Gaussian input, Z-matrix of N, CA and C with variables (Angstrom, degrees):
# hf/3-21g

backbone

0 1
 N
 C     1     B1
 C     2     B2     1     A1
 N     3     B3     2     A2     1     D1
 C     4     B4     3     A3     2     D2
 C     5     B5     4     A4     3     D3
 N     6     B6     5     A5     4     D4
 C     7     B7     6     A6     5     D5
 C     8     B8     7     A7     6     D6
 N     9     B9     8     A8     7     D7
 C    10    B10     9     A9     8     D8
 C    11    B11    10    A10     9     D9
 N    12    B12    11    A11    10    D10
 C    13    B13    12    A12    11    D11
 C    14    B14    13    A13    12    D12
 N    15    B15    14    A14    13    D13
 C    16    B16    15    A15    14    D14
 C    17    B17    16    A16    15    D15
 N    18    B18    17    A17    16    D16
 C    19    B19    18    A18    17    D17
 C    20    B20    19    A19    18    D18
 N    21    B21    20    A20    19    D19
 C    22    B22    21    A21    20    D20
 C    23    B23    22    A22    21    D21
 N    24    B24    23    A23    22    D22
 C    25    B25    24    A24    23    D23
 C    26    B26    25    A25    24    D24
 N    27    B27    26    A26    25    D25
 C    28    B28    27    A27    26    D26
 C    29    B29    28    A28    27    D27
 N    30    B30    29    A29    28    D28
 C    31    B31    30    A30    29    D29
 C    32    B32    31    A31    30    D30
 N    33    B33    32    A32    31    D31
 C    34    B34    33    A33    32    D32
 C    35    B35    34    A34    33    D33
 N    36    B36    35    A35    34    D34
 C    37    B37    36    A36    35    D35
 C    38    B38    37    A37    36    D36
 N    39    B39    38    A38    37    D37
 C    40    B40    39    A39    38    D38
 C    41    B41    40    A40    39    D39
 N    42    B42    41    A41    40    D40
 C    43    B43    42    A42    41    D41
 C    44    B44    43    A43    42    D42
 N    45    B45    44    A44    43    D43
 C    46    B46    45    A45    44    D44
 C    47    B47    46    A46    45    D45
 N    48    B48    47    A47    46    D46
 C    49    B49    48    A48    47    D47
 C    50    B50    49    A49    48    D48
 N    51    B51    50    A50    49    D49
 C    52    B52    51    A51    50    D50
 C    53    B53    52    A52    51    D51
 N    54    B54    53    A53    52    D52
 C    55    B55    54    A54    53    D53
 C    56    B56    55    A55    54    D54
 N    57    B57    56    A56    55    D55
 C    58    B58    57    A57    56    D56
 C    59    B59    58    A58    57    D57
 N    60    B60    59    A59    58    D58
 C    61    B61    60    A60    59    D59
 C    62    B62    61    A61    60    D60
 N    63    B63    62    A62    61    D61
 C    64    B64    63    A63    62    D62
 C    65    B65    64    A64    63    D63
 N    66    B66    65    A65    64    D64
 C    67    B67    66    A66    65    D65
 C    68    B68    67    A67    66    D66
 N    69    B69    68    A68    67    D67
 C    70    B70    69    A69    68    D68
 C    71    B71    70    A70    69    D69
 N    72    B72    71    A71    70    D70
 C    73    B73    72    A72    71    D71
 C    74    B74    73    A73    72    D72
 N    75    B75    74    A74    73    D73
 C    76    B76    75    A75    74    D74
 C    77    B77    76    A76    75    D75
 N    78    B78    77    A77    76    D76
 C    79    B79    78    A78    77    D77
 C    80    B80    79    A79    78    D78
 N    81    B81    80    A80    79    D79
 C    82    B82    81    A81    80    D80
 C    83    B83    82    A82    81    D81
 N    84    B84    83    A83    82    D82
 C    85    B85    84    A84    83    D83
 C    86    B86    85    A85    84    D84
 N    87    B87    86    A86    85    D85
 C    88    B88    87    A87    86    D86
 C    89    B89    88    A88    87    D87
 N    90    B90    89    A89    88    D88
 C    91    B91    90    A90    89    D89
 C    92    B92    91    A91    90    D90
 N    93    B93    92    A92    91    D91
 C    94    B94    93    A93    92    D92
 C    95    B95    94    A94    93    D93
 N    96    B96    95    A95    94    D94
 C    97    B97    96    A96    95    D95
 C    98    B98    97    A97    96    D96
 N    99    B99    98    A98    97    D97
 C   100   B100    99    A99    98    D98
 C   101   B101   100   A100    99    D99
 N   102   B102   101   A101   100   D100
 C   103   B103   102   A102   101   D101
 C   104   B104   103   A103   102   D102
 N   105   B105   104   A104   103   D103
 C   106   B106   105   A105   104   D104
 C   107   B107   106   A106   105   D105
 N   108   B108   107   A107   106   D106
 C   109   B109   108   A108   107   D107
 C   110   B110   109   A109   108   D108
 N   111   B111   110   A110   109   D109
 C   112   B112   111   A111   110   D110
 C   113   B113   112   A112   111   D111
 N   114   B114   113   A113   112   D112
 C   115   B115   114   A114   113   D113
 C   116   B116   115   A115   114   D114
 N   117   B117   116   A116   115   D115
 C   118   B118   117   A117   116   D116
 C   119   B119   118   A118   117   D117
 N   120   B120   119   A119   118   D118
 C   121   B121   120   A120   119   D119
 C   122   B122   121   A121   120   D120
 N   123   B123   122   A122   121   D121
 C   124   B124   123   A123   122   D122
 C   125   B125   124   A124   123   D123
 N   126   B126   125   A125   124   D124
 C   127   B127   126   A126   125   D125
 C   128   B128   127   A127   126   D126
 N   129   B129   128   A128   127   D127
 C   130   B130   129   A129   128   D128
 C   131   B131   130   A130   129   D129
 N   132   B132   131   A131   130   D130
 C   133   B133   132   A132   131   D131
 C   134   B134   133   A133   132   D132
 N   135   B135   134   A134   133   D133
 C   136   B136   135   A135   134   D134
 C   137   B137   136   A136   135   D135
 N   138   B138   137   A137   136   D136
 C   139   B139   138   A138   137   D137
 C   140   B140   139   A139   138   D138
 N   141   B141   140   A140   139   D139
 C   142   B142   141   A141   140   D140
 C   143   B143   142   A142   141   D141
 N   144   B144   143   A143   142   D142
 C   145   B145   144   A144   143   D143
 C   146   B146   145   A145   144   D144
 N   147   B147   146   A146   145   D145
 C   148   B148   147   A147   146   D146
 C   149   B149   148   A148   147   D147
 N   150   B150   149   A149   148   D148
 C   151   B151   150   A150   149   D149
 C   152   B152   151   A151   150   D150
 N   153   B153   152   A152   151   D151
 C   154   B154   153   A153   152   D152
 C   155   B155   154   A154   153   D153
 N   156   B156   155   A155   154   D154
 C   157   B157   156   A156   155   D155
 C   158   B158   157   A157   156   D156
 N   159   B159   158   A158   157   D157
 C   160   B160   159   A159   158   D158
 C   161   B161   160   A160   159   D159
 N   162   B162   161   A161   160   D160
 C   163   B163   162   A162   161   D161
 C   164   B164   163   A163   162   D162
 N   165   B165   164   A164   163   D163
 C   166   B166   165   A165   164   D164
 C   167   B167   166   A166   165   D165
 N   168   B168   167   A167   166   D166
 C   169   B169   168   A168   167   D167
 C   170   B170   169   A169   168   D168
 N   171   B171   170   A170   169   D169
 C   172   B172   171   A171   170   D170
 C   173   B173   172   A172   171   D171
 N   174   B174   173   A173   172   D172
 C   175   B175   174   A174   173   D173
 C   176   B176   175   A175   174   D174
 N   177   B177   176   A176   175   D175
 C   178   B178   177   A177   176   D176
 C   179   B179   178   A178   177   D177
 N   180   B180   179   A179   178   D178
 C   181   B181   180   A180   179   D179
 C   182   B182   181   A181   180   D180
 N   183   B183   182   A182   181   D181
 C   184   B184   183   A183   182   D182
 C   185   B185   184   A184   183   D183
 N   186   B186   185   A185   184   D184
 C   187   B187   186   A186   185   D185
 C   188   B188   187   A187   186   D186
 N   189   B189   188   A188   187   D187
 C   190   B190   189   A189   188   D188
 C   191   B191   190   A190   189   D189
 N   192   B192   191   A191   190   D190
 C   193   B193   192   A192   191   D191
 C   194   B194   193   A193   192   D192
 N   195   B195   194   A194   193   D193
 C   196   B196   195   A195   194   D194
 C   197   B197   196   A196   195   D195
 N   198   B198   197   A197   196   D196
 C   199   B199   198   A198   197   D197
 C   200   B200   199   A199   198   D198
 N   201   B201   200   A200   199   D199
 C   202   B202   201   A201   200   D200
 C   203   B203   202   A202   201   D201
 N   204   B204   203   A203   202   D202
 C   205   B205   204   A204   203   D203
 C   206   B206   205   A205   204   D204
 N   207   B207   206   A206   205   D205
 C   208   B208   207   A207   206   D206
 C   209   B209   208   A208   207   D207
 N   210   B210   209   A209   208   D208
 C   211   B211   210   A210   209   D209
 C   212   B212   211   A211   210   D210
 N   213   B213   212   A212   211   D211
 C   214   B214   213   A213   212   D212
 C   215   B215   214   A214   213   D213
 N   216   B216   215   A215   214   D214
 C   217   B217   216   A216   215   D215
 C   218   B218   217   A217   216   D216
 N   219   B219   218   A218   217   D217
 C   220   B220   219   A219   218   D218
 C   221   B221   220   A220   219   D219
 N   222   B222   221   A221   220   D220
 C   223   B223   222   A222   221   D221
 C   224   B224   223   A223   222   D222
 N   225   B225   224   A224   223   D223
 C   226   B226   225   A225   224   D224
 C   227   B227   226   A226   225   D225
 N   228   B228   227   A227   226   D226
 C   229   B229   228   A228   227   D227
 C   230   B230   229   A229   228   D228
 N   231   B231   230   A230   229   D229
 C   232   B232   231   A231   230   D230
 C   233   B233   232   A232   231   D231
 N   234   B234   233   A233   232   D232
 C   235   B235   234   A234   233   D233
 C   236   B236   235   A235   234   D234
 N   237   B237   236   A236   235   D235
 C   238   B238   237   A237   236   D236
 C   239   B239   238   A238   237   D237
 N   240   B240   239   A239   238   D238
 C   241   B241   240   A240   239   D239
 C   242   B242   241   A241   240   D240
 N   243   B243   242   A242   241   D241
 C   244   B244   243   A243   242   D242
 C   245   B245   244   A244   243   D243
 N   246   B246   245   A245   244   D244
 C   247   B247   246   A246   245   D245
 C   248   B248   247   A247   246   D246
 N   249   B249   248   A248   247   D247
 C   250   B250   249   A249   248   D248
 C   251   B251   250   A250   249   D249
 N   252   B252   251   A251   250   D250
 C   253   B253   252   A252   251   D251
 C   254   B254   253   A253   252   D252
 N   255   B255   254   A254   253   D253
 C   256   B256   255   A255   254   D254
 C   257   B257   256   A256   255   D255
 N   258   B258   257   A257   256   D256
 C   259   B259   258   A258   257   D257
 C   260   B260   259   A259   258   D258
 N   261   B261   260   A260   259   D259
 C   262   B262   261   A261   260   D260
 C   263   B263   262   A262   261   D261
 N   264   B264   263   A263   262   D262
 C   265   B265   264   A264   263   D263
 C   266   B266   265   A265   264   D264
 N   267   B267   266   A266   265   D265
 C   268   B268   267   A267   266   D266
 C   269   B269   268   A268   267   D267
 N   270   B270   269   A269   268   D268
 C   271   B271   270   A270   269   D269
 C   272   B272   271   A271   270   D270
 N   273   B273   272   A272   271   D271
 C   274   B274   273   A273   272   D272
 C   275   B275   274   A274   273   D273
 N   276   B276   275   A275   274   D274
 C   277   B277   276   A276   275   D275
 C   278   B278   277   A277   276   D276
 N   279   B279   278   A278   277   D277
 C   280   B280   279   A279   278   D278
 C   281   B281   280   A280   279   D279
 N   282   B282   281   A281   280   D280
 C   283   B283   282   A282   281   D281
 C   284   B284   283   A283   282   D282
 N   285   B285   284   A284   283   D283
 C   286   B286   285   A285   284   D284
 C   287   B287   286   A286   285   D285
 N   288   B288   287   A287   286   D286
 C   289   B289   288   A288   287   D287
 C   290   B290   289   A289   288   D288
 N   291   B291   290   A290   289   D289
 C   292   B292   291   A291   290   D290
 C   293   B293   292   A292   291   D291
 N   294   B294   293   A293   292   D292
 C   295   B295   294   A294   293   D293
 C   296   B296   295   A295   294   D294
 N   297   B297   296   A296   295   D295
 C   298   B298   297   A297   296   D296
 C   299   B299   298   A298   297   D297
 N   300   B300   299   A299   298   D298
 C   301   B301   300   A300   299   D299
 C   302   B302   301   A301   300   D300
 N   303   B303   302   A302   301   D301
 C   304   B304   303   A303   302   D302
 C   305   B305   304   A304   303   D303
 N   306   B306   305   A305   304   D304
 C   307   B307   306   A306   305   D305
 C   308   B308   307   A307   306   D306
 N   309   B309   308   A308   307   D307
 C   310   B310   309   A309   308   D308
 C   311   B311   310   A310   309   D309
 N   312   B312   311   A311   310   D310
 C   313   B313   312   A312   311   D311
 C   314   B314   313   A313   312   D312
 N   315   B315   314   A314   313   D313
 C   316   B316   315   A315   314   D314
 C   317   B317   316   A316   315   D315
 N   318   B318   317   A317   316   D316
 C   319   B319   318   A318   317   D317
 C   320   B320   319   A319   318   D318

   B1=1.4560
   B2=1.5303
   B3=1.3093
   B4=1.4533
   B5=1.5202
   B6=1.3073
   B7=1.4552
   B8=1.5215
   B9=1.3320
   B10=1.4573
   B11=1.5297
   B12=1.3158
   B13=1.4701
   B14=1.5211
   B15=1.3107
   B16=1.4625
   B17=1.5218
   B18=1.3293
   B19=1.4634
   B20=1.5265
   B21=1.3201
   B22=1.4635
   B23=1.5252
   B24=1.3207
   B25=1.4627
   B26=1.5241
   B27=1.3250
   B28=1.4607
   B29=1.5271
   B30=1.3264
   B31=1.4665
   B32=1.5290
   B33=1.3309
   B34=1.4685
   B35=1.5272
   B36=1.3295
   B37=1.4660
   B38=1.5189
   B39=1.3323
   B40=1.4660
   B41=1.5233
   B42=1.3234
   B43=1.4589
   B44=1.5232
   B45=1.3318
   B46=1.4612
   B47=1.5313
   B48=1.3299
   B49=1.4705
   B50=1.5268
   B51=1.3214
   B52=1.4616
   B53=1.5307
   B54=1.3228
   B55=1.4603
   B56=1.5307
   B57=1.3305
   B58=1.4641
   B59=1.5196
   B60=1.3409
   B61=1.4603
   B62=1.5268
   B63=1.3148
   B64=1.4692
   B65=1.5240
   B66=1.3263
   B67=1.4673
   B68=1.5341
   B69=1.3198
   B70=1.4626
   B71=1.5292
   B72=1.3103
   B73=1.4666
   B74=1.5187
   B75=1.3327
   B76=1.4636
   B77=1.5271
   B78=1.3157
   B79=1.4661
   B80=1.5326
   B81=1.3318
   B82=1.4639
   B83=1.5355
   B84=1.3161
   B85=1.4678
   B86=1.5217
   B87=1.3253
   B88=1.4662
   B89=1.5305
   B90=1.3163
   B91=1.4670
   B92=1.5279
   B93=1.3273
   B94=1.4749
   B95=1.5320
   B96=1.3261
   B97=1.4625
   B98=1.5290
   B99=1.3298
   B100=1.4752
   B101=1.5235
   B102=1.3205
   B103=1.4595
   B104=1.5331
   B105=1.3335
   B106=1.4615
   B107=1.5214
   B108=1.3047
   B109=1.4638
   B110=1.5191
   B111=1.3310
   B112=1.4646
   B113=1.5281
   B114=1.3257
   B115=1.4678
   B116=1.5285
   B117=1.3230
   B118=1.4558
   B119=1.5229
   B120=1.3178
   B121=1.4682
   B122=1.5261
   B123=1.3070
   B124=1.4642
   B125=1.5221
   B126=1.3089
   B127=1.4578
   B128=1.5343
   B129=1.3253
   B130=1.4624
   B131=1.5259
   B132=1.3210
   B133=1.4653
   B134=1.5311
   B135=1.3254
   B136=1.4639
   B137=1.5220
   B138=1.3251
   B139=1.4569
   B140=1.5249
   B141=1.3146
   B142=1.4637
   B143=1.5269
   B144=1.3139
   B145=1.4675
   B146=1.5278
   B147=1.3193
   B148=1.4677
   B149=1.5322
   B150=1.3344
   B151=1.4657
   B152=1.5276
   B153=1.3193
   B154=1.4620
   B155=1.5272
   B156=1.3250
   B157=1.4633
   B158=1.5319
   B159=1.3017
   B160=1.4681
   B161=1.5322
   B162=1.3387
   B163=1.4724
   B164=1.5321
   B165=1.3109
   B166=1.4624
   B167=1.5215
   B168=1.3158
   B169=1.4610
   B170=1.5287
   B171=1.3035
   B172=1.4690
   B173=1.5265
   B174=1.3276
   B175=1.4632
   B176=1.5225
   B177=1.3307
   B178=1.4654
   B179=1.5229
   B180=1.3146
   B181=1.4567
   B182=1.5181
   B183=1.3303
   B184=1.4635
   B185=1.5417
   B186=1.3150
   B187=1.4679
   B188=1.5265
   B189=1.3318
   B190=1.4654
   B191=1.5331
   B192=1.3180
   B193=1.4544
   B194=1.5242
   B195=1.3165
   B196=1.4682
   B197=1.5262
   B198=1.3405
   B199=1.4638
   B200=1.5324
   B201=1.3337
   B202=1.4580
   B203=1.5159
   B204=1.3306
   B205=1.4637
   B206=1.5256
   B207=1.3274
   B208=1.4619
   B209=1.5250
   B210=1.3051
   B211=1.4673
   B212=1.5272
   B213=1.3045
   B214=1.4618
   B215=1.5282
   B216=1.3095
   B217=1.4697
   B218=1.5252
   B219=1.3272
   B220=1.4631
   B221=1.5236
   B222=1.3229
   B223=1.4648
   B224=1.5270
   B225=1.3306
   B226=1.4606
   B227=1.5263
   B228=1.3200
   B229=1.4630
   B230=1.5283
   B231=1.3282
   B232=1.4709
   B233=1.5304
   B234=1.3231
   B235=1.4686
   B236=1.5246
   B237=1.3189
   B238=1.4564
   B239=1.5150
   B240=1.3101
   B241=1.4712
   B242=1.5284
   B243=1.3226
   B244=1.4722
   B245=1.5275
   B246=1.3265
   B247=1.4653
   B248=1.5219
   B249=1.3174
   B250=1.4652
   B251=1.5226
   B252=1.3202
   B253=1.4696
   B254=1.5155
   B255=1.3207
   B256=1.4618
   B257=1.5321
   B258=1.3366
   B259=1.4578
   B260=1.5272
   B261=1.3181
   B262=1.4556
   B263=1.5175
   B264=1.3270
   B265=1.4602
   B266=1.5352
   B267=1.3028
   B268=1.4653
   B269=1.5263
   B270=1.3189
   B271=1.4683
   B272=1.5355
   B273=1.3168
   B274=1.4697
   B275=1.5234
   B276=1.3241
   B277=1.4702
   B278=1.5263
   B279=1.3263
   B280=1.4669
   B281=1.5257
   B282=1.3246
   B283=1.4703
   B284=1.5192
   B285=1.3253
   B286=1.4626
   B287=1.5257
   B288=1.3245
   B289=1.4634
   B290=1.5273
   B291=1.3256
   B292=1.4663
   B293=1.5332
   B294=1.3282
   B295=1.4638
   B296=1.5258
   B297=1.3124
   B298=1.4635
   B299=1.5246
   B300=1.3197
   B301=1.4641
   B302=1.5343
   B303=1.3318
   B304=1.4767
   B305=1.5196
   B306=1.3202
   B307=1.4685
   B308=1.5177
   B309=1.3160
   B310=1.4733
   B311=1.5240
   B312=1.3417
   B313=1.4611
   B314=1.5291
   B315=1.3348
   B316=1.4714
   B317=1.5294
   B318=1.3180
   B319=1.4652
   B320=1.4296
   A1=109.21
   A2=116.12
   A3=119.33
   A4=110.38
   A5=115.07
   A6=121.36
   A7=107.68
   A8=116.50
   A9=117.56
   A10=110.10
   A11=115.73
   A12=120.74
   A13=112.22
   A14=118.41
   A15=120.29
   A16=109.59
   A17=116.35
   A18=119.96
   A19=111.76
   A20=116.96
   A21=120.42
   A22=110.85
   A23=116.78
   A24=119.21
   A25=111.64
   A26=117.87
   A27=120.13
   A28=110.54
   A29=116.70
   A30=120.61
   A31=110.23
   A32=117.05
   A33=120.53
   A34=110.71
   A35=116.64
   A36=121.56
   A37=110.57
   A38=116.92
   A39=120.01
   A40=110.95
   A41=116.89
   A42=121.37
   A43=112.44
   A44=116.60
   A45=120.61
   A46=109.65
   A47=117.16
   A48=120.29
   A49=114.70
   A50=118.13
   A51=120.47
   A52=112.90
   A53=118.14
   A54=121.55
   A55=110.21
   A56=118.03
   A57=118.82
   A58=113.20
   A59=118.28
   A60=119.74
   A61=111.75
   A62=118.13
   A63=120.39
   A64=111.35
   A65=116.82
   A66=120.57
   A67=109.90
   A68=115.40
   A69=121.58
   A70=110.11
   A71=116.68
   A72=120.91
   A73=112.12
   A74=115.82
   A75=119.75
   A76=110.37
   A77=116.57
   A78=119.63
   A79=111.02
   A80=116.21
   A81=119.93
   A82=111.04
   A83=116.84
   A84=120.05
   A85=110.93
   A86=116.92
   A87=119.31
   A88=110.24
   A89=117.57
   A90=120.09
   A91=109.41
   A92=116.73
   A93=120.84
   A94=111.73
   A95=115.82
   A96=121.00
   A97=112.12
   A98=116.37
   A99=122.64
   A100=113.07
   A101=115.79
   A102=121.80
   A103=108.22
   A104=114.56
   A105=120.70
   A106=113.15
   A107=117.43
   A108=120.27
   A109=111.50
   A110=116.27
   A111=120.60
   A112=110.43
   A113=116.61
   A114=120.97
   A115=110.54
   A116=117.10
   A117=120.48
   A118=111.70
   A119=117.15
   A120=120.35
   A121=110.42
   A122=116.28
   A123=119.96
   A124=110.36
   A125=118.01
   A126=119.97
   A127=110.60
   A128=117.11
   A129=120.46
   A130=110.76
   A131=116.17
   A132=121.22
   A133=110.18
   A134=117.02
   A135=120.90
   A136=111.80
   A137=117.24
   A138=119.75
   A139=111.13
   A140=116.33
   A141=120.79
   A142=111.29
   A143=116.44
   A144=121.36
   A145=114.38
   A146=117.22
   A147=122.29
   A148=109.60
   A149=116.58
   A150=119.68
   A151=114.18
   A152=118.10
   A153=120.33
   A154=112.50
   A155=118.09
   A156=120.81
   A157=106.79
   A158=115.52
   A159=123.84
   A160=114.59
   A161=120.74
   A162=118.46
   A163=113.61
   A164=116.36
   A165=120.52
   A166=111.66
   A167=116.85
   A168=119.95
   A169=112.89
   A170=116.65
   A171=119.11
   A172=110.12
   A173=116.39
   A174=119.86
   A175=111.41
   A176=117.25
   A177=119.97
   A178=110.70
   A179=116.40
   A180=119.76
   A181=112.04
   A182=115.77
   A183=119.68
   A184=110.52
   A185=116.77
   A186=120.15
   A187=111.02
   A188=117.47
   A189=119.57
   A190=110.41
   A191=116.22
   A192=120.29
   A193=110.58
   A194=116.30
   A195=120.98
   A196=111.54
   A197=115.69
   A198=120.79
   A199=111.85
   A200=116.32
   A201=120.11
   A202=114.70
   A203=118.30
   A204=121.83
   A205=108.95
   A206=115.21
   A207=121.92
   A208=111.69
   A209=117.90
   A210=120.16
   A211=111.07
   A212=117.27
   A213=120.23
   A214=110.15
   A215=117.02
   A216=120.28
   A217=110.02
   A218=117.32
   A219=120.58
   A220=110.82
   A221=117.03
   A222=120.80
   A223=110.44
   A224=116.19
   A225=121.23
   A226=110.60
   A227=117.26
   A228=120.04
   A229=111.10
   A230=117.15
   A231=120.02
   A232=110.84
   A233=116.56
   A234=120.05
   A235=110.64
   A236=116.62
   A237=120.78
   A238=111.84
   A239=116.71
   A240=120.98
   A241=109.30
   A242=116.21
   A243=120.18
   A244=111.03
   A245=117.26
   A246=120.85
   A247=110.51
   A248=116.87
   A249=120.73
   A250=110.74
   A251=117.15
   A252=120.46
   A253=110.65
   A254=116.18
   A255=121.88
   A256=111.26
   A257=115.37
   A258=120.67
   A259=113.25
   A260=117.21
   A261=121.12
   A262=113.47
   A263=116.94
   A264=121.66
   A265=108.89
   A266=115.45
   A267=121.87
   A268=111.69
   A269=117.03
   A270=120.73
   A271=110.43
   A272=117.12
   A273=120.60
   A274=110.49
   A275=116.38
   A276=120.29
   A277=110.32
   A278=117.14
   A279=121.10
   A280=111.64
   A281=117.04
   A282=120.30
   A283=111.36
   A284=116.70
   A285=120.70
   A286=111.46
   A287=116.86
   A288=119.90
   A289=111.02
   A290=116.97
   A291=120.62
   A292=110.85
   A293=116.39
   A294=120.15
   A295=110.46
   A296=116.85
   A297=121.19
   A298=109.95
   A299=116.57
   A300=120.71
   A301=111.21
   A302=116.51
   A303=119.72
   A304=111.15
   A305=117.29
   A306=120.52
   A307=110.08
   A308=116.67
   A309=120.19
   A310=110.93
   A311=116.59
   A312=120.78
   A313=112.43
   A314=115.59
   A315=119.38
   A316=112.26
   A317=116.75
   A318=118.28
   A319=111.35
   D1=132.39
   D2=-179.91
   D3=-88.35
   D4=149.90
   D5=177.46
   D6=-87.62
   D7=133.10
   D8=179.55
   D9=-77.07
   D10=165.18
   D11=-173.87
   D12=-65.26
   D13=-33.99
   D14=177.14
   D15=-60.98
   D16=-47.29
   D17=178.59
   D18=-63.72
   D19=-36.59
   D20=177.77
   D21=-61.44
   D22=-47.45
   D23=179.61
   D24=-65.49
   D25=-36.11
   D26=176.67
   D27=-63.03
   D28=-38.49
   D29=176.96
   D30=-65.23
   D31=-43.16
   D32=177.31
   D33=-58.73
   D34=-41.65
   D35=-179.69
   D36=-65.59
   D37=-40.90
   D38=177.57
   D39=-60.15
   D40=-39.74
   D41=-178.54
   D42=-74.28
   D43=-34.63
   D44=-177.99
   D45=-144.56
   D46=78.90
   D47=-174.86
   D48=-64.85
   D49=-17.50
   D50=-178.94
   D51=-86.50
   D52=-4.72
   D53=-177.68
   D54=-81.05
   D55=112.25
   D56=-177.98
   D57=-66.30
   D58=-29.47
   D59=-177.11
   D60=-61.87
   D61=-39.11
   D62=-179.82
   D63=-64.74
   D64=-40.51
   D65=176.65
   D66=-64.91
   D67=-43.60
   D68=179.08
   D69=-59.97
   D70=-45.97
   D71=179.00
   D72=-61.38
   D73=-40.67
   D74=178.27
   D75=-63.73
   D76=-43.54
   D77=178.70
   D78=-61.43
   D79=-41.20
   D80=178.35
   D81=-61.95
   D82=-40.05
   D83=178.06
   D84=-66.31
   D85=-37.94
   D86=176.74
   D87=-61.83
   D88=-41.82
   D89=177.93
   D90=-61.19
   D91=-45.73
   D92=-179.47
   D93=-60.67
   D94=-26.71
   D95=-178.70
   D96=-101.20
   D97=19.74
   D98=178.46
   D99=55.11
   D100=38.47
   D101=175.19
   D102=-113.02
   D103=65.22
   D104=-174.71
   D105=-61.22
   D106=-39.85
   D107=-179.89
   D108=-58.61
   D109=-45.14
   D110=178.24
   D111=-64.36
   D112=-42.47
   D113=180.00
   D114=-62.84
   D115=-44.11
   D116=-177.74
   D117=-64.32
   D118=-34.98
   D119=176.31
   D120=-62.06
   D121=-43.80
   D122=-178.93
   D123=-69.83
   D124=-43.45
   D125=177.87
   D126=-59.39
   D127=-41.52
   D128=178.36
   D129=-62.60
   D130=-42.59
   D131=176.36
   D132=-58.94
   D133=-46.77
   D134=-178.64
   D135=-62.57
   D136=-43.07
   D137=-178.78
   D138=-65.60
   D139=-31.74
   D140=178.50
   D141=-77.07
   D142=-47.91
   D143=-173.58
   D144=-87.17
   D145=-27.12
   D146=-177.41
   D147=-133.20
   D148=64.57
   D149=-173.94
   D150=-63.90
   D151=-15.81
   D152=178.59
   D153=-93.92
   D154=2.37
   D155=177.16
   D156=-85.00
   D157=83.02
   D158=-168.66
   D159=-58.84
   D160=-36.37
   D161=-178.67
   D162=-56.24
   D163=-26.67
   D164=-179.29
   D165=-57.79
   D166=-40.75
   D167=-172.29
   D168=-63.46
   D169=-41.68
   D170=179.57
   D171=-63.76
   D172=-51.37
   D173=-176.97
   D174=-66.77
   D175=-38.24
   D176=178.29
   D177=-65.09
   D178=-44.12
   D179=178.17
   D180=-59.99
   D181=-42.57
   D182=178.57
   D183=-64.66
   D184=-39.49
   D185=179.98
   D186=-67.28
   D187=-42.33
   D188=176.63
   D189=-62.43
   D190=-39.69
   D191=177.41
   D192=-62.35
   D193=-45.87
   D194=178.94
   D195=-61.24
   D196=-33.05
   D197=179.12
   D198=-78.97
   D199=-4.94
   D200=177.53
   D201=91.41
   D202=5.12
   D203=179.81
   D204=-98.37
   D205=78.06
   D206=-174.59
   D207=-65.11
   D208=-39.15
   D209=-179.61
   D210=-64.23
   D211=-41.15
   D212=177.82
   D213=-68.27
   D214=-38.11
   D215=176.80
   D216=-59.46
   D217=-44.92
   D218=179.38
   D219=-63.50
   D220=-41.64
   D221=178.95
   D222=-61.06
   D223=-43.93
   D224=179.88
   D225=-63.12
   D226=-45.76
   D227=178.46
   D228=-60.40
   D229=-41.96
   D230=179.15
   D231=-63.26
   D232=-42.59
   D233=177.64
   D234=-63.64
   D235=-37.99
   D236=177.87
   D237=-65.73
   D238=-39.78
   D239=177.15
   D240=-60.56
   D241=-44.64
   D242=178.72
   D243=-62.20
   D244=-42.12
   D245=178.97
   D246=-64.42
   D247=-43.97
   D248=-179.97
   D249=-63.52
   D250=-41.13
   D251=176.74
   D252=-61.76
   D253=-45.74
   D254=-179.33
   D255=-58.06
   D256=-36.05
   D257=-177.26
   D258=-93.52
   D259=-3.26
   D260=-179.75
   D261=72.40
   D262=26.36
   D263=-179.12
   D264=-94.20
   D265=86.94
   D266=-175.07
   D267=-64.83
   D268=-41.54
   D269=-178.91
   D270=-60.25
   D271=-49.33
   D272=179.82
   D273=-63.57
   D274=-40.70
   D275=178.67
   D276=-58.14
   D277=-45.47
   D278=179.61
   D279=-63.15
   D280=-43.63
   D281=178.43
   D282=-62.42
   D283=-41.48
   D284=-179.90
   D285=-68.03
   D286=-38.18
   D287=176.90
   D288=-64.22
   D289=-40.93
   D290=177.74
   D291=-64.59
   D292=-41.36
   D293=179.22
   D294=-65.32
   D295=-41.32
   D296=178.08
   D297=-60.28
   D298=-44.41
   D299=179.75
   D300=-62.41
   D301=-44.15
   D302=179.41
   D303=-62.57
   D304=-42.99
   D305=-178.81
   D306=-69.32
   D307=-41.55
   D308=179.44
   D309=-62.08
   D310=-38.01
   D311=179.45
   D312=-70.53
   D313=-28.93
   D314=-177.29
   D315=-83.76
   D316=-21.36
   D317=-174.86
   D318=-117.46

């Protein structure tokens, strides 16, 4: 019997709970499996505990948007832009600005 990806990420988290990538991967799998509520909980945890883990902001913003919470999506994108600026990550900053613009235009 094969282990599904959600279970794999949960095992990774058990072994190394401080690793943001494992939490991020689990949240991504929840989104892929239409478990937005579970994904949003993890993204919120990551933004609180690992505010410099910039990839979280794009995916979290997209998930909030998909869940219909446009204002929260915009807030997340803005926070991500600030984090990317703080870290000098121009590429991520540009992607987050584009995502913010798309969400703002849609809502």
